[in-house]
N, C-alpha and C positions, 0 to 999 in steps of 0.2 A: 549316626547321620544317614551314612549312605541308605539305612534303614528306610528312614523318613522319606530321602527323597527319592525312591523308589517308588514307594506306596505313594507320594502323590502325583511320581511320572504317571503311576499306572491309573489313579481317579481321574487326571484329568483326559488321557487318551480313550478310557470309556466313557466321559462325556462326550465326546464327539462322534461317539458311534451310537448312542442313544438316541432313538428316532425319535421318541418323545421331548426328549431333552432339547434336542437342536430343533426341531419344530416349533417349542414355546418361547424357547429360549432366543432364537437368532431369525427364522425363516416369517413366522408371524408378526413380529416388533416393523421387522425390516418393512414385509409387504405391506402392512397395515398405514405406517409410517409414509409410503411412495403413494400409496392409493389416496389416502388422505390429503396429501400433500400437492396430489394435481387436481383434486377436488375443492380442499379449501384453502391453500395456500396464502393467497389473497386476504384471508381474513384476520378480524383484528377482535380480539378479546377483552376482556376486564382485567386479564392476567398477562396482554403483551401480543403482540402477532402471532401468526399460528405459529413459526416457528419456535419463538423466544419459549411458547409453551408446550409445544408439541415433541422437540427434539427430548424436553426435560420428561415427559412423560411416558413416551415411546420406553425410557428409561426403566421407569416405573413398572411398564410390563415383564422386562426383561427381570429387572429383578426380584418379582412375584415369582416368575416361572424358573426362574434358576435356584430361588432358594426352596421353595416346596416342591418342585417336581425333579428336577436334575440333582438336588443334592437331596433333601429329606424323602422323598417314594426314593431315591436309589439305597439309601440306609436301610429302609423298611425292606428293601425289593432282596439286596445282600445279609439281612439280618434272617430273612422267613428261608433263604436257601444254605443259612449255615456258611455262611463266609467269615462272620467273626468268630465265629466256634474255632472255625479251622486258622485262625490264625493265632491263636493262642499258641501253637506247636513252632511259633516261627519268632524271630528278633522283633517282631512289629509290636506295640504294645496300643491299646488306650489312646495313649497321646499323641500318637504317632498318626491313629487313624484323625483324631480329631483336627490336626492340623492340616493334616489332607485333605479333609473337607473342606475346610476353612481358606483354604489355598484354589484348591476348584472351583468354589464359588464365586473369588473374587477375579480368577482369571479371565471366568464364563464373564462374569458382568464388565470388567474392561475389554473384552472384547465385543460385548456388543456396544459400550459405547463407543467404540473405534468405528464398529460397523455402520452406526446412526450416523454418526458426524459426519463419515466419508460419502454415505448414500446424499446428506445434505449438501454437501458441498459438491458432488458430480452431478447430482439431478438436478438441485433447485439453486447453484450456483450460493449456498449460503455458507458467510462466514464464520469462521472458528470465533465462539465467544472469546474476546477479551478476557475474560475473568474465568480461563478455566481449572483455576485453584479451587475458586470459592466452590463451582458445580463437582467438580471430582470430590472434596470435601462432603459436602452434599451427598453423591452418588453414595459414597463410602459409608457414612453414619445410618442413610436408609438401608445400606444392604446387610449391617452390621444387624439393623434392630427385625429384616423381616428372616435372615438366618436365623435368631431367636424366635421367632414363628413357626419357623422350621422344624428347631429341636424339641418346640412343644407338640408338633404335629406327630415326632417321631415316637414322641412319649407317650404319647394318646391312644398310637393306633398300633396294631400288632400284625397286621395283613395287609398287602399290596392292596387289595381293591376298598380296603378302609381306607389305608390314606388316600386312593385315589379320589373316592367320594368326598374325603375330607377338601382336599384339594381346590377339585370342581366346586362344591360347594361356596368357600371360600371364594374363589377365584370371579363367578360372576357379579355377584354383587359389588365386591370392591374395586373390580374396574368399570363398571357402570356408574357408579358412584363417587369416581373419582377425579374424573376429565380425562382418564387415558384415549376413552374413544370417540365421545361428543361435548364440547365444553357444557360445565353448570352452568351457566349464564341461561341455557337452555331450558332451565330446571324451574318448579317454583321452591318459593321461599322454605316449603316443609323438606322437601329433599338434600336441600341446601344446605340445611341445618342437620338432617341425619349425615352429610357423609362427614360435617364434625367429628364422629364417631368412626372414620372408616381410616385405619393406617395406611391405607396405599393414597387414601386422597391427601394426607400430613405427608408422606414419600414426594408424592408429585409437585406439594406446594413447596417445600424445602428446594428441591433440585430447580425447581423455576427461579425461583429467589436468587438461587447460586448462580444461574445460568445467568441472570440480568445482573448479577453486581448486587444485590439488595440481601445476602445471606443475614448479615449480620442487624436484623429488624426484630421489632416485637415480635411480629406473625414467623418469622423464620425462628426466634426464640420458640414461641409456642409449639411449633410441629415437629423443631428437633426435641422440645420436653415431651410429647406423647411419646413418639419413639425412642425413645431413651427406654419411656418404661414399659413398652411394648419388648423390648431388648432384655430388661431386667425380670420383666414378668413369663416372657416365655423361657430363657434360659434356665432361670430359677427352678421352674416346672420342668423345663427337660432334663436338665441335670439329675433333678430330686427321683424323676420317675422312667427314666433310660435305662434299659436294658439290651444287654450284648446279644442275647438269645429272643426266640418269641415266646 
């Protein structure tokens, strides 16, 4: 247990020292939320008010960045450096490493939740949602799904450059077709149909419903099922082909 706690503490400490992880997980979503809120804060979309839509959608960016860059990419980098090979001579085993990575991912994402909610309150005087449990439930389910996607990335890439390319190739189409940067209401029906195949769209959809207290609806069930499928497939492939050495 001491080894597990020590390794988890080390992973969390290193997370906040990684420039790429801190930028994509905290600085970019926070800055985007404030800037876009100043410009579009009084807008109303088909998904609700600006804040009902974009508080959850900024969480989508944080979840994507944390699971693929802060967790997935870091595993590839550590593996390439031989960190896991050297751990073989210590009390830390693969189970400890896995638990520490999951803990790091969830801690980073819940820090992101607090960041966006505090910014919404202090900068825009937006009250906390009365459906906090539904919102956090949706955040947790979306996080598990994207951690599965992160392990998929780790299993199919061997080098840091390849993993970084994988992350960026996924990032731009997912974010632009998810409503994270601008509402899907602005898009044609074709692109709205394409967005239905986007995991980040369903993550945002689920969190918006949770934020508004409408999580347990047919739309919420569909998005939850899609994310569950990604979790099963991503984790299955990830565990099947994962290697501790490059």
